[in-house]
N, C-alpha and C positions, 0 to 999 in steps of 0.2 A: 519611235521618235529618234531623229538624228541630232536634236539639240543636246548639248552637253549639260547634264544636270549638275547644279552646284551642290557639292557635298557639305553636309552640316558639320560644324565643329564637333569633335568628340566630347562626350559627356565625361567629365572628370570629377571623381569623388575623392575626398581626402579623409583619412583616418588620422587623428592628431592626439598626441599625448602631451598634456601640460603638467601632469604630476611627475615629479622627477625632472630629468632632462628632456627638453623639447624634442619630439620626434614627429615627423610628418611622413605618412605613408601614402603614396600615390600609386594605386595598383600594386604591382610587385616591387616598386622602387621605394626604398626607405631613405628619406632625406633627414640628415642630422642638422643641428644648428649651424655647422660650418658650411653647409651646402646651400644656404639660403641668401647668400650675398653679403654676409657680414653682420655685425652687431645691430646696427640701426634697422636694416630691412627685417631682420629677425624680430626686433622689438615691435615694428609696425604690425607684423603678423600676429604676435602675441597679444597686442592690445585689441586687435580686431577679433581675435578668438575669445578674449574675455568679454567682448560685447557681441557674441555670435548672433547674427540675424538682425542686429541694430546698426544703422549707419553711424559712423564716427566722422565728424567734420575734419577738414584739413587743419583748421586752426587748433582744434583740440589735440589732434595728433602731434602737431608742432610743439604745442605747450608741454605735452607729456614727454616727447622724445628729447627735448633740450631743457627740460626742467625750468621753463619760463625764460630762458636766455637763448633764443634761437639765433643762428647766423643770418646774415643779410639775405642770402638766397635760400632760405629755409623751404619755401614753397616748392621751388624748382627741384631742390634736393629731395624733398619728400616724394615728389612725383617720379623722380628717377629711382628711388627705393622701391616704389610700387611696381614700376616696370620690371625691375630685377626680380621681384617676387613672382610676378606673373610668368616670367620666362621659366622660373624654377618649378613652381607648383602646378602650372596649367599650360605646359608647352603645346603650341598649336591651337589653343582655344582662344587666345587673345583676351578680349574683355567678356567672353561668354562662359568662363569657368567660374569656380566658387568665389573668386575675388573680383568684385564689381565696383564700378563707380556709381555713387548714389548721393543725391542731394548735397553736392559740394564736398563730398567726402568719399569714404569707401566702406564697403560692407562685405562680410563673408556670408554667403547664403547658407542658412541653417540646413536646408534640404540636401546640400551637397557636402556637408562636413559632419563626420562622426567624431565628436569631441568627448574625451573622458570626463571632463568637468561637467559637461552638459548631461551625460548619462548619470553621473553621480547625483546631480540635483534632481533629475527626473525620478530616479528610484526613491530618493528620500521623500519627495512630494507624494509619490504613490503610497509609501508606507504611512505617511501622516494622515491619509484619508481612508486607510484600509483597516479591517479587523486584524487582530494579531496573527492568525495563521497565514495571511497574505503579506502583512507588513514585515514579519521577521525575515523571510527569505529575501525580500527586496532590500532590506537594510544590510543583510550579510553581503549581498552582491554589490551594493553601493560601496560598502567599506572595503571590500576587496579591490575595488578599482583604484583606491588611493595608494599608489605604489611608492610615493615619496612626497616631499614638500612641493607645494605648487610653485612652478617657475623656479626650480632649484638653481638654474644657471644665472638668474637675474638677481644678484645679491645687492646691488647698489641703487637700482631704480626705485624711486619713491612710489610710483604707481604699482610696481610689482609687490612691494612690501605691504601696501594697503590691500591689495588683492589677497595676499597670503593671510593677512590678519582676518579679513572677512571670512575666508574659507576655513581658517582654524576654528572660528566660532561655529560655523555650520558643521564641521567635522566633529567637534566635541558634542554638539547637540545630537548628532546622528548616533554617536556612541552611547550617549545616555538613553536615547530612545530605544536602541537595540537592547540595552540592559533591561529597561522597563518592560519591553515586549517579551523578552525571554523569561522574565519573572512571571509575567501574566500567563505564559504557556507552561510554567512549571519546570522550565529548564534551568535549574538552580546553578549548576556549575557554569553554564554559559552566561547567565545573568551576572554572576560575580565577576567573571572574566571581562565582560564588556564594561561593567562598572569600574573595575580597576583601570582599564584603558581610558575611560572617560575622565577619571580623576587624574590620571597622568597628564591629560591634555588640559583639564580645567579643575584644579584642586578645590575650588569653591562651589562646585556643582552639587548642591544639597540633594537634588533628585538622584544623582548617582550614588552618593553616600547612603541614601535611604535604600536603594536597591541592594547595595552591597550588604548592609546590615540585615535586611529582611531575608535575603537569599541565604546568608550564613545561619540566621535563626531557623529558617525552615529546614535547612539541612542538618540541624541539630549540632552545629558547630558554635556553641554558645560563647566559649572563651574568645574565639576569633571575632565573633560579632561584638562582644564587649570592647575588644581592642580597637575594632574599626570605629565604633561609636566614639570612643575616647579620642582617637585621631581626628575624627570629624569635629568634635567639640573644641579641641585645642586649635584646630585650623581656623574654624569660624571665629573663635574668640580672638585669636591673634590677628587675623587679617581684616575682620569686619566688626569686631567688638560685639558680637551677638551669639546667642545660643542656638542649638538645633531647634527646628520647628516641632510642632505637636506630634506629627507622625513618627518622627525619629525618637522623640522622648518616650512615646508609648512603646516603641520597639525596645528601647533601652530597659524600661521597667519590666517588660516581658522576659527579656534576657536575664535580668537580675533574678526574677522569680524562678525561672527555669533552672538557673545555676544554683540558687539557694536550696533547691530540693535535694541536692546531693549530700554527700558525707565528707567532703573535702574541707580543708582549711578555708579555701575561698568561699565555700557554701556557708560556713558559719559566719564569716565576715559579712556576706551579703544578707543573711537573715537579719543580722543586727541593723544593717543599713536600711532594709525594707521596713523594719519596725520603726526606726527613726523617721523614715519618710512618711509613714502612716500617721505618726504622732504630730509631725509638722503640718500635715494636711488638716488634721482635726483642730490644731491650734490656730491655723490660719483662718479657719471658718468662724472662729469666735473672737479672736483678738486682732485688732487693726494693725498692731505693731509686731505681730508674730512673723517669723520668716516665711516667705512665699514658698509654695511647693517646688518651684523651679530651683530654689536655693538648695534644697535637699538633693535634687538630681545632680546639681553641680558638685555637691560634696561627695555624693556617691561616685560620680565620675572620677573625681580626683583620687579617691581611695582605690577604686578598681584599677584605674590607669597605673597608679603607683605599684599596686600589687602585681599586675601583669608584667610591667617593665622589670620588676625585681625577679619575677619568675623566669624571664628571658635571660637575665644576666647571671643568675645563680642556679646551677643545675639542681641543687638540693630542693629548690622551691618549685620546680617544674611539675612534680607529682601533685602538688596542691592545686594546680590549675585544672587537672582532670585529664581525660584521655584524648581530648581534641587538640591538635597542634595549633599553636598560636601564630597567626599571620600578622606581621608587622606592617601597618599601612602608614606611610609617612606623608 
């Protein structure tokens, strides 16, 4: 054939990082935020990435970019920003690259963009529907992807702060799920570690407190488990005005019983508290105005918490706690 064939535009794929500072990799070229045409073009790209695969209308983009107070020529300005982005992220591809016009707005094609946030969400979804042996490595991989805060360079934009808040909830839930899954697999040290990270992200996550207390209990670290329970009880009471749920209360009683079996000063105190608890339960069964069993658990928690804090503060009392090191959970 003598006719000149029209060459197809190159297929361009992007690898994008939204955790930490924005990075866009196009083949071997790494584009930082400063190479995308300025703050507003960069924000257009970030908004489209947060909605990967879903078109975002021009009016919505204008509202987000200028926080409801757009300039007179906002639409033309937005279109110029998109032109700048296209030249930077898909040179030579025109409108056929990942960034495309769609339904009066713009969309980033999911099949042409490898996004860290998207991979995180996909791995967490896989874990949620999988048995523990499959779920746990998926969760570990997902959590390793989170290298920093979402959109760390966008400190003032309202839409970015809302996205960070939503992701923080998903991240805390993934940490708690990793803790629960590790506990199910019998990986006690890992379960406690993930639970502590989950509590650092969300101190009111009772499921993470439960994993931490039960992991310490199963590892035979009873004093640490009691201290963790007391920290949970005080946190929930202070922030929500409620007590730990039945599963945690049962773990607390088991920890008390296990610790009371020893010969230390703490064991003797706990033996007396357990006797008091049993008496209150019997009294509550027969007398309407008798203290509820939960009251005895609160009283036991107060005494144990005070004793353990004293043991931490006064070296002479540490021997009474027993051979297990006490972990302070605040």
